[in-house]
DSSP file (Angstrom, degrees, kcal/mol; ACC not computed):
  #  RESIDUE AA STRUCTURE BP1 BP2  ACC     N-H-->O    O-->H-N    N-H-->O    O-->H-N    TCO  KAPPA ALPHA  PHI   PSI    X-CA   Y-CA   Z-CA
    1    1 A M     >        0   0    0      0, 0.0     4,-2.2     0, 0.0     5,-0.2   0.000 360.0 360.0 360.0 -43.0  -39.7   -3.3  -13.9
    2    2 A A  H  >  +     0   0    0      1,-0.2     4,-2.4     2,-0.2     5,-0.2   0.879 360.0  53.3 -63.7 -37.0  -37.4   -0.3  -14.6
    3    3 A A  H  > S+     0   0    0      2,-0.2     4,-2.3     1,-0.2    -1,-0.2   0.885 107.6  51.0 -65.4 -37.6  -37.2    0.4  -10.8
    4    4 A L  H  > S+     0   0    0      2,-0.2     4,-2.5     1,-0.2    -2,-0.2   0.915 110.7  48.3 -64.5 -43.9  -36.2   -3.2  -10.1
    5    5 A L  H  X S+     0   0    0     -4,-2.2     4,-2.6     2,-0.2    -2,-0.2   0.905 111.6  50.2 -63.1 -41.4  -33.4   -2.9  -12.7
    6    6 A L  H  X S+     0   0    0     -4,-2.4     4,-2.5     2,-0.2    -2,-0.2   0.909 110.7  49.7 -63.2 -41.4  -32.2    0.4  -11.2
    7    7 A L  H  X S+     0   0    0     -4,-2.3     4,-2.3     2,-0.2    -2,-0.2   0.918 112.2  47.2 -63.0 -45.1  -32.2   -1.2   -7.7
    8    8 A L  H  X S+     0   0    0     -4,-2.5     4,-2.3     2,-0.2    -2,-0.2   0.904 112.4  49.7 -63.5 -41.8  -30.2   -4.2   -8.9
    9    9 A F  H  X S+     0   0    0     -4,-2.6     4,-2.4     2,-0.2    -2,-0.2   0.919 111.4  48.8 -63.4 -44.1  -27.7   -1.9  -10.8
   10   10 A S  H  X S+     0   0    0     -4,-2.5     4,-2.3     1,-0.2    -2,-0.2   0.904 111.5  49.1 -62.8 -42.6  -27.3    0.3   -7.7
   11   11 A A  H  X S+     0   0    0     -4,-2.3     4,-2.3     1,-0.2    -1,-0.2   0.902 111.3  50.2 -64.7 -40.2  -26.7   -2.7   -5.4
   12   12 A G  H  X S+     0   0    0     -4,-2.3     4,-2.4     2,-0.2    -2,-0.2   0.900 110.4  49.2 -64.0 -41.8  -24.1   -4.1   -7.9
   13   13 A A  H  X S+     0   0    0     -4,-2.4     4,-2.4     2,-0.2    -2,-0.2   0.896 111.3  49.9 -65.1 -40.2  -22.3   -0.8   -8.1
   14   14 A L  H  X S+     0   0    0     -4,-2.3     4,-2.2     2,-0.2    -2,-0.2   0.906 110.9  49.7 -64.1 -41.4  -22.2   -0.6   -4.3
   15   15 A F  H  X S+     0   0    0     -4,-2.3     4,-1.6     2,-0.2    -2,-0.2   0.921 112.0  47.4 -63.7 -44.8  -20.9   -4.2   -4.0
   16   16 A L  H  X S+     0   0    0     -4,-2.4     4,-1.0     1,-0.2    79,-0.2   0.906 113.5  47.4 -64.8 -41.6  -18.1   -3.5   -6.6
   17   17 A S  H  X S+     0   0    0     -4,-2.4     4,-0.7     1,-0.2     3,-0.4   0.879 111.3  49.8 -70.7 -35.4  -17.0   -0.3   -4.9
   18   18 A S  H >X S+     0   0    0     -4,-2.2     4,-0.9     1,-0.2     3,-0.5   0.822 103.8  61.5 -70.6 -27.8  -17.0   -1.8   -1.4
   19   19 A D  H 3X S+     0   0    0     -4,-1.6     4,-0.7     1,-0.2     3,-0.3   0.830  95.0  62.8 -62.5 -32.8  -14.9   -4.7   -2.9
   20   20 A A  H 3< S+     0   0    0     -4,-1.0     4,-0.4    -3,-0.4    -1,-0.2   0.837 110.6  36.8 -64.1 -33.4  -12.2   -2.1   -3.8
   21   21 A Q  H <X S+     0   0    0     -4,-0.7     4,-2.6    -3,-0.5    -1,-0.2   0.553  95.2  85.6 -95.8  -9.1  -11.6   -1.2   -0.1
   22   22 A E  H  X S+     0   0    0     -4,-0.9     4,-1.4    -3,-0.3    -2,-0.2   0.907  88.5  50.8 -61.3 -43.1  -12.1   -4.7    1.4
   23   23 A A  H  < S+     0   0    0     -4,-0.7     4,-0.5     1,-0.2    -1,-0.2   0.907 112.5  47.5 -62.1 -41.2   -8.5   -5.7    0.8
   24   24 A Y  H >4 S+     0   0    0     -4,-0.4     3,-1.4    30,-0.3    -2,-0.2   0.927 109.5  52.7 -63.9 -45.5   -7.3   -2.5    2.5
   25   25 A N  H 3< S+     0   0    0     -4,-2.6    -1,-0.2     1,-0.3    -2,-0.2   0.752 104.0  57.9 -64.8 -24.2   -9.6   -3.0    5.4
   26   26 A Q  T 3< S+     0   0    0     -4,-1.4    -1,-0.3    -5,-0.2    -2,-0.2   0.600  85.5 100.2 -83.0 -11.2   -8.4   -6.5    6.0
   27   27 A L  S <  S-     0   0    0     -3,-1.4     2,-0.0    -4,-0.5    -3,-0.0  -0.452  85.5-103.8 -70.5 145.6   -4.8   -5.4    6.5
   28   28 A P    >>  -     0   0    0      0, 0.0     4,-2.1     0, 0.0     3,-1.0  -0.371  35.8-108.4 -62.2 152.6   -3.5   -5.1   10.0
   29   29 A E  H 3> S+     0   0    0      1,-0.3     4,-2.1     2,-0.2     5,-0.2   0.837 117.4  59.7 -54.0 -38.6   -3.3   -1.4   11.2
   30   30 A T  H 3> S+     0   0    0      1,-0.2     4,-0.8     2,-0.2    -1,-0.3   0.853 110.3  41.8 -63.0 -33.9    0.5   -1.4   11.1
   31   31 A Y  H <> S+     0   0    0     -3,-1.0     4,-2.2     2,-0.2    -1,-0.2   0.846 109.3  58.1 -80.3 -35.7    0.4   -2.2    7.3
   32   32 A R  H  X S+     0   0    0     -4,-2.1     4,-2.7     1,-0.2    -2,-0.2   0.885 102.3  55.4 -60.8 -38.1   -2.5    0.2    6.6
   33   33 A K  H  X S+     0   0    0     -4,-2.1     4,-1.8     1,-0.2    -1,-0.2   0.880 108.2  48.4 -63.5 -37.0   -0.4    3.1    8.0
   34   34 A G  H  X S+     0   0    0     -4,-0.8     4,-2.4     2,-0.2    -2,-0.2   0.899 110.3  50.4 -68.1 -41.4    2.3    2.3    5.5
   35   35 A V  H  X S+     0   0    0     -4,-2.2     4,-2.6     1,-0.2    -2,-0.2   0.916 109.5  52.1 -61.7 -42.5   -0.1    2.1    2.6
   36   36 A D  H  X S+     0   0    0     -4,-2.7     4,-2.2     1,-0.2    -1,-0.2   0.896 108.9  50.4 -60.4 -40.3   -1.5    5.5    3.7
   37   37 A L  H  X S+     0   0    0     -4,-1.8     4,-2.3     2,-0.2    -2,-0.2   0.915 110.7  48.6 -63.6 -43.6    2.0    6.9    3.7
   38   38 A A  H  X S+     0   0    0     -4,-2.4     4,-2.7     1,-0.2    -2,-0.2   0.907 111.6  49.6 -63.5 -41.8    2.7    5.5    0.2
   39   39 A L  H  X S+     0   0    0     -4,-2.6     4,-2.7     2,-0.2    -1,-0.2   0.882 109.2  52.6 -64.5 -37.9   -0.6    7.0   -1.1
   40   40 A E  H  X S+     0   0    0     -4,-2.2     4,-0.8    -5,-0.2    -2,-0.2   0.933 112.1  44.8 -62.1 -46.1    0.2   10.3    0.4
   41   41 A K  H >< S+     0   0    0     -4,-2.3     3,-0.6     1,-0.2     4,-0.4   0.914 113.8  50.4 -63.6 -43.2    3.6   10.4   -1.4
   42   42 A L  H >< S+     0   0    0     -4,-2.7     3,-1.6     1,-0.2     6,-0.2   0.922 108.7  51.1 -61.8 -45.0    2.0    9.2   -4.6
   43   43 A N  H 3< S+     0   0    0     -4,-2.7    -1,-0.2     1,-0.3    -2,-0.2   0.662  97.4  68.4 -70.0 -15.2   -0.7   11.9   -4.5
   44   44 A S  T << S+     0   0    0     -4,-0.8     2,-0.4    -3,-0.6    -1,-0.3   0.628  79.6  97.7 -77.5 -12.2    2.0   14.6   -4.0
   45   45 A H  S X  S-     0   0    0     -3,-1.6     3,-1.1    -4,-0.4    -3,-0.0  -0.635  71.1-144.0 -80.4 131.8    3.2   14.0   -7.6
   46   46 A V  T 3  S+     0   0    0     -2,-0.4    -1,-0.1     1,-0.2    -3,-0.0   0.837  95.2  60.9 -62.8 -35.7    1.8   16.5  -10.1
   47   47 A G  T 3  S+     0   0    0      2,-0.0     2,-0.5    -3,-0.0    -1,-0.2   0.626  79.6  98.7 -72.2 -13.1    1.6   13.9  -12.9
   48   48 A I    <   +     0   0    0     -3,-1.1     3,-0.0    -6,-0.2    37,-0.0  -0.647  40.8 166.3 -79.1 124.4   -0.8   11.6  -11.0
   49   49 A Q        +     0   0    0     -2,-0.5    36,-2.1    35,-0.1     2,-0.2   0.610  51.0  66.6-112.9 -18.0   -4.4   12.3  -12.2
   50   50 A H  E    S-A   84   0A   0     34,-0.2     2,-0.4    36,-0.0    34,-0.2  -0.669  82.5-109.4-107.3 159.7   -6.4    9.4  -10.8
   51   51 A H  E     -     0   0A   0     32,-2.4    30,-2.2    30,-0.2     2,-0.3  -0.744  38.1-153.5 -82.7 131.1   -7.3    8.4   -7.3
   52   52 A F  E     -A   80   0A   0     -2,-0.4     2,-0.3    28,-0.2    28,-0.2  -0.818  11.0-169.6-109.9 148.8   -5.5    5.2   -6.3
   53   53 A L  E     -A   79   0A   0     26,-2.2    26,-2.7    -2,-0.3     2,-0.1  -0.934  37.1 -88.6-130.8 156.6   -6.5    2.5   -3.9
   54   54 A F  E     +A   78   0A   0     -2,-0.3   -30,-0.3    24,-0.2    24,-0.2  -0.425  41.4 179.4 -60.3 134.5   -4.7   -0.4   -2.3
   55   55 A F  E     -     0   0A   0     22,-2.9     2,-0.3     1,-0.3    23,-0.2   0.822  52.4 -38.4-105.9 -57.3   -5.1   -3.4   -4.5
   56   56 A R  E     -A   77   0A   0     21,-1.0    21,-2.7   -33,-0.0    -1,-0.3  -0.975  51.8-103.7-167.8 157.9   -3.3   -6.3   -2.9
   57   57 A S  E     -A   76   0A   0     -2,-0.3    19,-0.3    19,-0.2     3,-0.1  -0.635  18.4-173.5 -83.9 143.3   -0.2   -7.3   -1.0
   58   58 A V  E    S-     0   0A   0     17,-3.4     2,-0.3     1,-0.5    18,-0.2   0.791  73.5 -20.5 -96.9 -49.8    2.7   -9.1   -2.7
   59   59 A S  E     -A   75   0A   0     16,-1.9    16,-3.2     2,-0.0    -1,-0.5  -0.985  60.5-175.9-155.5 155.6    4.7   -9.8    0.4
   60   60 A K  E     +A   74   0A   0    101,-0.4     2,-0.3    -2,-0.3    14,-0.2  -0.990   4.4 173.2-153.1 148.3    5.0   -8.4    3.9
   61   61 A S  E     -A   73   0A   0     12,-2.5    12,-2.7    -2,-0.3     2,-0.3  -0.988   6.0-170.1-151.1 157.6    7.2   -9.0    6.9
   62   62 A D  E     -A   72   0A   0     -2,-0.3     2,-0.4    10,-0.2    98,-0.3  -0.995  10.8-154.4-148.9 153.7    7.8   -7.6   10.3
   63   63 A I  E     -A   71   0A   0      8,-2.0     8,-2.6    -2,-0.3     3,-0.1  -0.997   4.6-166.2-127.3 132.4   10.3   -7.9   13.2
   64   64 A E  E     +     0   0A   0     -2,-0.4     6,-0.2     6,-0.2     3,-0.1  -0.831   9.9 175.5-119.9  91.5    9.3   -7.1   16.7
   65   65 A P  E     -     0   0A   0      0, 0.0     2,-0.2     0, 0.0     5,-0.1   0.589  52.5-104.2 -73.6  -7.9   12.5   -6.8   18.8
   66   66 A G  E >  S+A   69   0A   0      3,-0.9     3,-1.4    -3,-0.1    -3,-0.0  -0.569  91.4  88.9 116.3 179.7   10.5   -5.7   21.8
   67   67 A F  T 3  S-     0   0    0      1,-0.3     3,-0.1    -2,-0.2    45,-0.1   0.799 120.1 -64.3  57.5  33.4    9.7   -2.5   23.8
   68   68 A D  T 3  S+     0   0    0      1,-0.2    44,-2.0    43,-0.1    45,-0.4   0.732 105.4 130.1  65.0  24.7    6.7   -1.8   21.5
   69   69 A V  E <   +AB  66 111A   0     -3,-1.4    -3,-0.9    42,-0.2     2,-0.3  -0.877  30.2 173.9-108.0 141.2    9.0   -1.4   18.5
   70   70 A S  E     - B   0 110A   0     40,-2.3    40,-3.5    -2,-0.4     2,-0.5  -0.995  23.2-144.5-144.3 149.4    8.5   -3.1   15.1
   71   71 A Y  E     -AB  63 109A   0     -8,-2.6    -8,-2.0    -2,-0.3     2,-0.4  -0.963  23.7-160.4-113.3 126.2   10.1   -2.9   11.8
   72   72 A I  E     -AB  62 108A   0     36,-2.9    36,-1.8    -2,-0.5     2,-0.4  -0.882  16.3-177.3-116.2 136.7    7.8   -3.3    8.8
   73   73 A Y  E     +AB  61 107A   0    -12,-2.7   -12,-2.5    -2,-0.4     2,-0.4  -1.000  12.0 176.0-126.1 131.4    8.4   -4.2    5.2
   74   74 A H  E     -AB  60 106A   0     32,-2.6    32,-2.1    -2,-0.4     2,-0.5  -0.970  14.8-171.1-141.7 123.5    5.4   -4.3    2.8
   75   75 A H  E     +AB  59 105A   0    -16,-3.2   -17,-3.4    -2,-0.4   -16,-1.9  -0.965  31.6 146.3-111.2 121.9    5.5   -4.9   -1.0
   76   76 A F  E     -AB  57 104A   0     28,-2.5    28,-3.2    -2,-0.5     2,-0.4  -0.922  42.2-112.6-151.3 170.7    2.1   -4.2   -2.5
   77   77 A Y  E     -AB  56 103A   0    -21,-2.7   -22,-2.9    -2,-0.3   -21,-1.0  -0.894  16.7-158.9-112.3 141.8    0.2   -2.9   -5.6
   78   78 A L  E     -AB  54 102A   0     24,-2.5    24,-2.6    -2,-0.4     2,-0.4  -0.889  13.3-156.0-109.9 149.3   -1.9    0.2   -5.9
   79   79 A K  E     -A   53   0A   0    -26,-2.7   -26,-2.2    -2,-0.3    22,-0.1  -0.984  17.2-114.8-132.0 139.4   -4.6    0.4   -8.7
   80   80 A A  E     -A   52   0A   0     -2,-0.4    16,-2.8    20,-0.3     2,-0.2  -0.335  30.4-155.2 -66.9 149.1   -6.1    3.5  -10.4
   81   81 A T  E     -E   95   0B   0    -30,-2.2   -30,-0.2     2,-0.3    14,-0.2  -0.673  30.9-107.1-116.1 175.8   -9.8    4.1   -9.9
   82   82 A K  E    S+     0   0A   0     12,-2.3     2,-0.2    -2,-0.2    13,-0.1   0.487  92.0  97.0 -80.9  -3.3  -12.4    5.9  -11.9
   83   83 A C  E    S-     0   0A   0    -32,-0.3   -32,-2.4    11,-0.2    -2,-0.3  -0.540  81.1-107.5 -86.1 153.4  -12.3    8.8   -9.4
   84   84 A A  E >   -A   50   0A   0    -34,-0.2     3,-1.5    -2,-0.2   -34,-0.2  -0.421  44.5 -85.7 -76.8 154.1  -10.3   11.9   -9.8
   85   85 A K  T 3  S+     0   0    0    -36,-2.1   -34,-0.2     1,-0.2    -1,-0.1  -0.298 115.8  36.2 -55.3 139.8   -7.2   12.6   -7.8
   86   86 A G  T 3  S+     0   0    0      1,-0.3    -1,-0.2   -36,-0.1     2,-0.2   0.440  75.4 156.4  92.7   0.1   -8.0   14.2   -4.5
   87   87 A T    <   -     0   0    0     -3,-1.5    -1,-0.3     1,-0.2     3,-0.2  -0.420  25.1-165.8 -60.4 128.4  -11.3   12.3   -4.0
   88   88 A V  S    S+     0   0    0      1,-0.2     2,-0.9    -2,-0.2    -1,-0.2   0.923  76.5  46.5 -85.3 -48.9  -12.0   12.3   -0.2
   89   89 A D    >   +     0   0    0      1,-0.1     3,-0.5     2,-0.0    -1,-0.2  -0.826  62.4 175.2 -99.1 102.8  -14.7    9.6    0.0
   90   90 A S  G >   +     0   0    0     -2,-0.9     3,-1.3     1,-0.2    -1,-0.1   0.273  48.7 106.8 -92.3  12.5  -13.4    6.7   -2.0
   91   91 A A  G 3  S+     0   0    0      1,-0.3    -1,-0.2   -71,-0.1   -71,-0.1   0.811  86.0  40.7 -61.4 -30.5  -16.3    4.4   -1.1
   92   92 A S  G <  S+     0   0    0     -3,-0.5     2,-0.4   -74,-0.1    -1,-0.3   0.361  88.3 116.3-100.3   6.3  -17.9    4.8   -4.6
   93   93 A C    <   -     0   0    0     -3,-1.3     2,-0.4   -76,-0.2   -73,-0.2  -0.608  49.3-158.5 -79.0 129.1  -14.6    4.6   -6.5
   94   94 A Q        -     0   0    0     -2,-0.4   -12,-2.3   -74,-0.1   -11,-0.2  -0.837  24.2-102.8-107.1 146.1  -14.3    1.6   -8.8
   95   95 A F  B     -E   81   0B   0     -2,-0.4     2,-0.3   -14,-0.2   -14,-0.3  -0.327  29.3-134.9 -65.1 145.1  -11.0    0.2  -10.1
   96   96 A R        -     0   0    0    -16,-2.8     3,-0.2     1,-0.1   -16,-0.1  -0.775  10.1-163.4 -94.8 146.2   -9.9    0.9  -13.6
   97   97 A N  S    S+     0   0    0     -2,-0.3    -1,-0.1     1,-0.1   -16,-0.0   0.309  79.3  71.9-109.8   6.6   -8.6   -1.9  -15.7
   98   98 A D  S    S+     0   0    0      2,-0.1    -1,-0.1   -18,-0.1    -2,-0.0   0.229  86.5  72.0-107.0  13.5   -7.0    0.2  -18.4
   99   99 A R  S    S-     0   0    0     -3,-0.2   -19,-0.1   -19,-0.1     2,-0.1  -0.956  85.1-108.0-126.5 146.2   -4.1    1.5  -16.3
  100  100 A P        -     0   0    0      0, 0.0   -20,-0.3     0, 0.0    -2,-0.1  -0.368  38.8-105.1 -70.3 152.9   -1.0   -0.3  -15.1
  101  101 A L        -     0   0    0    -22,-0.1    27,-2.9    26,-0.1     2,-0.6  -0.334  27.3-124.5 -67.3 156.3   -0.6   -1.2  -11.4
  102  102 A I  E     -BC  78 127A   0    -24,-2.6   -24,-2.5    25,-0.3     2,-0.6  -0.948  20.7-146.9-105.0 123.1    1.7    0.8   -9.3
  103  103 A D  E     -BC  77 126A   0     23,-3.0    23,-2.1    -2,-0.6     2,-0.4  -0.798  21.7-175.3 -93.0 121.2    4.2   -1.5   -7.6
  104  104 A C  E     -BC  76 125A   0    -28,-3.2   -28,-2.5    -2,-0.6     2,-0.4  -0.928  17.5-174.6-122.3 143.0    5.2   -0.2   -4.1
  105  105 A A  E     +BC  75 124A   0     19,-2.3    19,-2.5    -2,-0.4     2,-0.4  -0.998  15.1 175.0-129.9 134.1    7.7   -1.3   -1.5
  106  106 A I  E     -BC  74 123A   0    -32,-2.1   -32,-2.6    -2,-0.4     2,-0.3  -0.997  10.3-178.5-140.7 141.5    7.9    0.4    1.8
  107  107 A C  E     +BC  73 122A   0     15,-2.1    15,-2.7    -2,-0.4     2,-0.3  -0.998  15.9 151.2-141.3 143.6    9.8   -0.1    5.0
  108  108 A Y  E     -B   72   0A   0    -36,-1.8   -36,-2.9    -2,-0.3     2,-0.4  -0.984  40.4-108.3-163.1 163.3    9.6    1.8    8.3
  109  109 A K  E     -B   71   0A   0     10,-0.5     7,-3.3     7,-0.4     2,-0.4  -0.860  29.4-160.3-102.8 136.3   10.0    1.6   12.0
  110  110 A M  E     -BD  70 115A   0    -40,-3.5   -40,-2.3    -2,-0.4     2,-0.4  -0.939   9.6-178.2-116.9 141.1    7.0    1.8   14.3
  111  111 A F  E >  S-BD  69 114A   0      3,-2.5     3,-1.4    -2,-0.4   -42,-0.2  -0.984  75.4  -7.2-136.0 125.6    7.0    2.7   17.9
  112  112 A G  T 3  S-     0   0    0    -44,-2.0   -43,-0.1    -2,-0.4     3,-0.1   0.806 130.0 -55.7  61.7  30.0    3.8    2.7   20.0
  113  113 A G  T 3  S+     0   0    0    -45,-0.4     2,-0.3     1,-0.2    -1,-0.3   0.522 117.4 103.6  82.9   5.1    1.7    2.0   16.9
  114  114 A E  E <  S-D  111   0A   0     -3,-1.4    -3,-2.5   -81,-0.0     2,-0.4  -0.922  77.6-107.5-121.8 147.5    3.0    5.1   15.0
  115  115 A I  E     -D  110   0A   0     -2,-0.3    -5,-0.2    -5,-0.2     2,-0.2  -0.573  37.1-132.6 -71.8 127.1    5.5    5.4   12.1
  116  116 A E        -     0   0    0     -7,-3.3    -7,-0.4    -2,-0.4    -1,-0.1  -0.518   2.4-142.6 -78.9 147.2    8.8    6.9   13.4
  117  117 A Q  S    S+     0   0    0      1,-0.2    -1,-0.1    -2,-0.2    -2,-0.0   0.682  76.6  87.9 -82.9 -19.3   10.4    9.7   11.5
  118  118 A E  S    S+     0   0    0      1,-0.2    -1,-0.2     2,-0.1     2,-0.1  -0.997  86.1  32.4-127.0 128.0   13.9    8.3   12.2
  119  119 A P  S    S-     0   0    0      0, 0.0   -10,-0.5     0, 0.0    -1,-0.2   0.613 112.9-114.3 -65.5 150.9   15.1    6.3   10.5
  120  120 A K        -     0   0    0     -2,-0.1    -2,-0.1     1,-0.1    -3,-0.1  -0.304  32.7-108.2 -58.5 129.3   13.3    8.0    7.6
  121  121 A P        -     0   0    0      0, 0.0     2,-0.6     0, 0.0   -13,-0.2  -0.307  29.3-133.5 -58.6 141.8   10.6    5.6    6.1
  122  122 A Y  E     +C  107   0A   0    -15,-2.7   -15,-2.1    -3,-0.1     2,-0.4  -0.889  27.0 177.5-102.1 122.7   11.6    4.3    2.7
  123  123 A V  E     +C  106   0A   0     -2,-0.6     2,-0.4   -17,-0.2   -17,-0.2  -0.990   4.3 173.5-127.5 122.4    8.8    4.5    0.1
  124  124 A H  E     +C  105   0A   0    -19,-2.5   -19,-2.3    -2,-0.4     2,-0.4  -0.946   5.9 167.8-132.5 112.7    9.5    3.4   -3.5
  125  125 A C  E     +C  104   0A   0     -2,-0.4     2,-0.3   -21,-0.2   -21,-0.2  -0.980   3.0 160.4-126.3 137.1    6.5    3.3   -6.0
  126  126 A V  E     -C  103   0A   0    -23,-2.1   -23,-3.0    -2,-0.4     5,-0.1  -0.991  50.2 -87.0-150.7 149.6    6.8    2.8   -9.7
  127  127 A H  E >>  -C  102   0A   0     -2,-0.3     3,-1.7   -25,-0.2     4,-0.6  -0.408  47.3-120.8 -58.0 134.3    4.4    1.8  -12.5
  128  128 A K  G >4 S+     0   0    0    -27,-2.9     3,-1.4     1,-0.3    -1,-0.1   0.833 108.3  56.4 -53.4 -42.5    4.8   -2.0  -12.6
  129  129 A P  G 34 S+     0   0    0      0, 0.0    -1,-0.3     0, 0.0    -2,-0.1   0.793 106.9  51.9 -63.1 -22.8    5.9   -2.2  -16.3
  130  130 A A  G <4 S+     0   0    0     -3,-1.7     2,-0.3     2,-0.1    -2,-0.2   0.550  81.3 113.3 -88.8  -7.2    8.8    0.1  -15.5
  131  131 A L    <<  -     0   0    0     -3,-1.4     2,-0.2    -4,-0.6    -3,-0.0  -0.502  50.3-165.5 -70.9 125.3   10.1   -1.9  -12.5
  132  132 A T     >  -     0   0    0     -2,-0.3     4,-2.0     1,-0.1     5,-0.1  -0.646  34.1-112.7-107.1 165.4   13.5   -3.4  -13.2
  133  133 A E  H  > S+     0   0    0     -2,-0.2     4,-2.4     1,-0.2     5,-0.2   0.868 119.4  56.9 -62.3 -36.7   15.5   -6.1  -11.4
  134  134 A E  H  > S+     0   0    0      1,-0.2     4,-2.5     2,-0.2    -1,-0.2   0.907 106.0  49.6 -61.7 -41.8   18.0   -3.4  -10.4
  135  135 A M  H  > S+     0   0    0      2,-0.2     4,-2.4     1,-0.2    -1,-0.2   0.905 109.8  51.4 -63.0 -41.3   15.2   -1.4   -8.7
  136  136 A K  H  X S+     0   0    0     -4,-2.0     4,-2.2     2,-0.2    -2,-0.2   0.919 111.3  47.4 -61.4 -43.9   14.0   -4.6   -6.9
  137  137 A T  H  X S+     0   0    0     -4,-2.4     4,-2.7     1,-0.2     5,-0.2   0.905 110.6  51.9 -64.3 -42.4   17.6   -5.2   -5.6
  138  138 A T  H  X S+     0   0    0     -4,-2.5     4,-2.8     2,-0.2     5,-0.2   0.900 108.7  51.7 -61.1 -41.7   17.9   -1.6   -4.5
  139  139 A R  H  X S+     0   0    0     -4,-2.4     4,-2.6     2,-0.2     5,-0.2   0.951 111.6  45.9 -58.6 -50.7   14.7   -1.8   -2.6
  140  140 A V  H  X S+     0   0    0     -4,-2.2     4,-2.1     1,-0.2    -2,-0.2   0.931 115.1  46.6 -60.2 -47.8   15.8   -4.9   -0.7
  141  141 A N  H  X S+     0   0    0     -4,-2.7     4,-1.6     1,-0.2    -1,-0.2   0.915 112.7  49.8 -62.7 -43.0   19.3   -3.5    0.0
  142  142 A H  H  X S+     0   0    0     -4,-2.8     4,-1.7    -5,-0.2    -2,-0.2   0.926 111.9  47.3 -63.4 -44.1   17.8   -0.2    1.2
  143  143 A C  H  < S+     0   0    0     -4,-2.6    12,-0.3     1,-0.2    -1,-0.2   0.850 111.2  51.4 -68.1 -32.9   15.3   -1.8    3.5
  144  144 A N  H  < S+     0   0    0     -4,-2.1    -1,-0.2    -5,-0.2    -2,-0.2   0.789 119.1  36.6 -72.9 -26.4   17.9   -4.1    5.0
  145  145 A M  H  < S+     0   0    0     -4,-1.6     2,-3.6    -3,-0.2     4,-0.3   0.634  81.8 116.2 -96.4 -16.3   20.2   -1.2    5.7
  146  146 A L  S  < S-     0   0    0     -4,-1.7    -1,-0.1     1,-0.3   -24,-0.1  -0.174 107.1 -67.2 -64.1  63.8   17.6    1.4    6.7
  147  147 A G  S    S+     0   0    0     -2,-3.6    -1,-0.3     1,-0.1    -2,-0.1   0.628 103.6 124.0  69.0  11.0   18.7    1.9   10.3
  148  148 A Y        +     0   0    0      1,-0.2     2,-0.4    -5,-0.2     4,-0.3   0.040  31.2 111.8 -93.1  28.2   17.7   -1.6   11.1
  149  149 A S        +     0   0    0     -4,-0.3    -1,-0.2     1,-0.2    -2,-0.1  -0.192  33.1 124.6 -90.0  42.6   21.1   -2.4   12.4
  150  150 A S  S    S-     0   0    0     -2,-0.4    -1,-0.2     3,-0.1    -2,-0.1   0.207  96.1 -90.2 -88.0  16.6   19.7   -2.6   15.9
  151  151 A G  S    S+     0   0    0      1,-0.4    -2,-0.1    -3,-0.2     3,-0.1   0.366  95.4 119.1  92.0  -5.8   21.1   -6.1   16.3
  152  152 A S  S    S-     0   0    0     -4,-0.3    -1,-0.4     1,-0.1     3,-0.1  -0.539  73.3 -92.0 -90.1 161.0   17.9   -7.7   14.9
  153  153 A P        -     0   0    0      0, 0.0    -1,-0.1     0, 0.0    -3,-0.1  -0.163  57.8 -77.9 -64.0 165.9   17.9   -9.9   11.7
  154  154 A T    >>  -     0   0    0      1,-0.1     3,-1.1    -3,-0.1     4,-0.5  -0.329  37.7-122.4 -67.7 150.0   17.2   -8.2    8.4
  155  155 A L  G >4 S+     0   0    0    -12,-0.3     3,-1.2     1,-0.3   -82,-0.1   0.882 109.2  52.2 -59.0 -43.2   13.6   -7.4    7.6
  156  156 A L  G 34 S+     0   0    0      1,-0.3    -1,-0.3   -16,-0.2    -2,-0.1   0.577  99.7  63.8 -79.0  -6.4   13.4   -9.4    4.5
  157  157 A A  G <4 S+     0   0    0     -3,-1.1     2,-0.3     2,-0.0    -1,-0.3   0.635  84.2  95.4 -84.2 -15.7   14.8  -12.5    6.2
  158  158 A S    <<  +     0   0    0     -3,-1.2     3,-0.1    -4,-0.5   -95,-0.1  -0.584  44.6 174.1 -77.8 133.4   11.7  -12.6    8.4
  159  159 A T        +     0   0    0     -2,-0.3     3,-0.1     1,-0.1    -1,-0.1   0.116  43.8 114.0-122.8  19.5    8.9  -14.8    7.1
  160  160 A R  S    S+     0   0    0    -98,-0.3     2,-0.6     1,-0.2   -99,-0.1   0.896  82.3  31.1 -60.4 -44.5    6.6  -14.5   10.1
  161  161 A T              0   0    0   -101,-0.2  -101,-0.4   -99,-0.1    -1,-0.2  -0.952 360.0 360.0-119.6 113.1    3.8  -12.7    8.2
  162  162 A K              0   0    0     -2,-0.6    -1,-0.1    -3,-0.1  -101,-0.1   0.392 360.0 360.0-132.2 360.0    3.4  -13.5    4.6
């Protein structure tokens, strides 16, 4: 009986931990690369102690003017896990519910499936309770100006992918 309970508990833990990465795995590759960039920036901060994973998208848009170029905007949440910062294999990391979400907005240019260094990708992440309307406006303005004056419409005016 104890072995059966242990087996059920193990299967449940595996299901919950795989659920944490399912949302990330369902993102298109172009958006996953942006999430990875945001996580890299987040983990470079000394004050971050937990391992974070992608939680869910709030909004996303892209413009593809042609020639294998695309401009990406992605607004999403990251959520702390029970794993320590620097965890390499996050397959067993479960989300914590006692920490605020991190609200991220990122915009960048892609060419040939890779994030371009020019114009410099814009990454803005902040704990959700600290996000102000002024910060939201700054994000939108920055992404609309961020070298995307290539004659194409503004990124946030695009509603192709939502």
